[in-house]
N, C-alpha and C positions, 0 to 999 in steps of 0.2 A: 504278764509279763513277767519272768522270774529274772530276779539280777543278784549276784551276789559277790558282796564285797570279801577281797581276801584279804586278810590281814596275817600279811606272812612277816614272817624273822621272829616266830614266835622262840626259837631256840636259843637269840640274845636274850642276856640277862635285864638289859633297857629296855624292852619289848611291850606295849599293852597289852592285857590280854583284848581276846576281841569285842567283847562287851563292852569294855571300856574307850574302845576304837568310837563301836557304833553310837555310844553317851555325847565324846567328843564330835563326833559328825552332827549329828542330831543338834547336840547344842550351837553348834559353826552355822548349820542352816537355820534355826533358831533366829541368830545374829542377824544375819543375811536377811531373814524376810521383813525383821521388826527395821531395820535402816531402810532399805527398799520402801516399805507400807509408809515412813516417818518420812520419806522423800515423794511419793506419791500425793501422799497429804498436802504438803508444803506445796508440792507445783500445780496440782489439779485442783485447786479453788475455782469451783464454780463450771467446772468442766464435764461435760457427760462422757458418760462412758467411765467413770471414776471407778464403779465396781466391777466392771470388766477384768481392771489391773488389779484390783484388790483380788480377786477370784484366781488369778494367774499364779500368785502367792502362796495360796490354799490356806484352808481355815480362816479366809478373811486376812490374812496378816498377821493375825493376833494370834496371843495365845506361844506358848511351846511346841515344837516341830517333835513328830517322831513318824518313826518309818512305816508305823500300824495304818498314818494315814495315807499311804498311798495306794492302800488298799482300795481307794474308793476309784482310782483309775485305776486298777485292776495289775497293780504292779506289786510286789510280794520282795521285799527285799529282804535278805540274810547275809548274817556279818558273822565269817568261820574264821580261825584260826589257823595257821600251818606253817610250814618252813618249807618252802619248795628248793633251797639248795643245801648240800649237806657235804661236808668235807673230811676227808679220809671213813672210817667206817662208821660214819653217822648216817642216818639214814634219812629222808628227808619226807615229812611229817604231811602228806597230802590227803590222806584218808579220808577226811569231811571234807573235801572239796569234789574229792571223785564219787563220793556217796549224793553229794547234792544236786551235781550234775548228773547221775544215774537217776534220781529221782523224777529231774526234767524232763526225761526223756519218754 
């Protein structure tokens, strides 16, 4: 399943580049996984089925997350930057998004 994360507003000075958006998302997912894994360990002491819960977190809920791990579940994640709104004579910058959509067809 192809997934596009469209990092919009790249025309703004304060916008993050697409690769930095990807890295920050991966870091946040890593934090969530480690928090949930710790919660599962604390609440499931001696309960069977703990492995099943930890597997849901991916990679046993351990280590850093990256979108490459999603390929195991046949999910390909792409993060592309662009600008969907334009003012005045500016042009939108969504060519990368359209190219990605065309590749998926």
